[in-house]
KEKE-3310 file (N, C-alpha, C; in steps of 0.2 Angstrom, whole numbers, plus 5000, padded with zeros to 4 digits):
npx = (4998:4996:4997:4995:4994:4984:4969:4962:4947:4949:4950:4955:4963:4964:4978:4979:4966:4958:4948:4939:4939:4934:4943:4952:4966:4982:4988:4983:4978:4980:4987:4984:4993:4987:4970:4957:4947:4954:4964:4971:4970:4958:4949:4950:4954:4966:4978:4987:5003:5008:5021:5037:5046:5061:5066:5062:5068:5081:5082:5080:5091:5101:5097:5101:5115:5118:5117:5126)
npy = (5155:5142:5140:5129:5111:5101:5092:5076:5066:5052:5034:5026:5012:5001:4992:4983:4978:4979:4989:5002:5019:5035:5049:5065:5068:5072:5061:5048:5035:5026:5016:5014:5010:5007:5009:5019:5010:4998:5001:5000:5010:5017:5007:5000:4987:4976:4969:4954:4949:4936:4932:4933:4948:4958:4960:4949:4939:4942:4940:4926:4921:4926:4918:4906:4907:4909:4896:4889)
npz = (4887:4898:4916:4923:4923:4912:4919:4922:4923:4931:4934:4948:4955:4969:4974:4984:4989:4977:4975:4966:4962:4958:4953:4951:4940:4934:4927:4916:4921:4936:4950:4968:4983:4995:5000:5007:5010:5014:5023:5039:5048:5045:5044:5056:5058:5061:5051:5050:5046:5035:5032:5039:5045:5042:5055:5062:5055:5057:5071:5072:5065:5074:5086:5081:5079:5092:5098:5091)
capx = (5001:4993:5002:4993:4993:4977:4968:4957:4943:4952:4948:4960:4962:4968:4982:4978:4959:4954:4942:4941:4936:4935:4946:4955:4973:4985:4989:4978:4976:4985:4985:4986:4995:4982:4965:4953:4943:4958:4969:4970:4968:4951:4944:4950:4955:4974:4980:4993:5007:5010:5028:5041:5050:5068:5068:5061:5073:5087:5081:5081:5099:5104:5096:5105:5122:5120:5117:5131)
capy = (5150:5140:5139:5123:5105:5098:5087:5072:5062:5045:5028:5024:5006:4999:4986:4978:4975:4980:4994:5007:5025:5041:5055:5069:5068:5073:5055:5045:5030:5024:5012:5016:5004:5006:5014:5020:5004:4992:5004:4998:5016:5019:5001:4998:4980:4976:4963:4950:4948:4929:4931:4937:4954:4958:4959:4942:4935:4943:4936:4919:4920:4927:4913:4900:4909:4908:4889:4885)
capz = (4890:4904:4921:4927:4918:4912:4923:4919:4928:4930:4939:4952:4958:4975:4973:4990:4989:4971:4975:4962:4964:4953:4955:4945:4940:4927:4924:4913:4926:4941:4956:4974:4987:5001:5000:5014:5011:5017:5027:5046:5052:5043:5045:5063:5058:5060:5047:5052:5040:5036:5031:5044:5042:5043:5062:5064:5052:5061:5078:5070:5064:5081:5090:5078:5080:5099:5099:5088)
cpx = (4998:4998:5001:4992:4986:4975:4962:4953:4946:4949:4954:4958:4967:4972:4981:4971:4955:4949:4944:4937:4938:4938:4949:4962:4976:4987:4983:4974:4981:4982:4988:4988:4989:4977:4962:4949:4947:4963:4967:4967:4961:4947:4944:4952:4963:4975:4986:4997:5009:5018:5032:5045:5057:5070:5067:5066:5080:5087:5082:5088:5103:5103:5100:5112:5123:5120:5123:5138)
cpy = (5149:5139:5132:5117:5104:5092:5083:5068:5055:5040:5026:5017:5004:4993:4981:4975:4976:4985:4999:5013:5030:5047:5059:5069:5070:5067:5052:5039:5028:5020:5015:5009:5002:5011:5015:5014:4998:4995:5003:5005:5018:5013:4999:4991:4980:4969:4960:4948:4940:4928:4936:4943:4953:4957:4952:4937:4936:4940:4929:4917:4921:4921:4907:4901:4907:4901:4886:4886)
cpz = (4897:4910:4924:4921:4918:4916:4920:4924:4926:4935:4942:4955:4964:4973:4978:4989:4982:4970:4970:4964:4959:4956:4950:4946:4934:4924:4921:4917:4930:4947:4962:4978:4992:5000:5007:5015:5015:5022:5035:5050:5051:5045:5053:5064:5057:5056:5050:5046:5041:5035:5036:5041:5044:5050:5064:5061:5055:5068:5077:5069:5070:5085:5087:5080:5088:5101:5096:5091)
residu = (UNK:UNK:UNK:UNK:UNK:UNK:UNK:UNK:UNK:UNK:UNK:UNK:UNK:UNK:UNK:UNK:UNK:UNK:UNK:UNK:UNK:UNK:UNK:UNK:UNK:UNK:UNK:UNK:UNK:UNK:UNK:UNK:UNK:UNK:UNK:UNK:UNK:UNK:UNK:UNK:UNK:UNK:UNK:UNK:UNK:UNK:UNK:UNK:UNK:UNK:UNK:UNK:UNK:UNK:UNK:UNK:UNK:UNK:UNK:UNK:UNK:UNK:UNK:UNK:UNK:UNK:UNK:UNK)
# end
């Protein structure tokens, strides 16, 4: 009886930029959200988000409520 699961060489793909890389995993294939090729901490480039977040939407509702 073995104590460790079998690992396979698999190709992982980044969901953000589409970069693929080879790694070992117990899964047959998988996707990662952010890789070292597109993560701001590794690239030094900060991306701006086009859509507002929850805080921006809250502040907009608050501003509308204050004028009403």
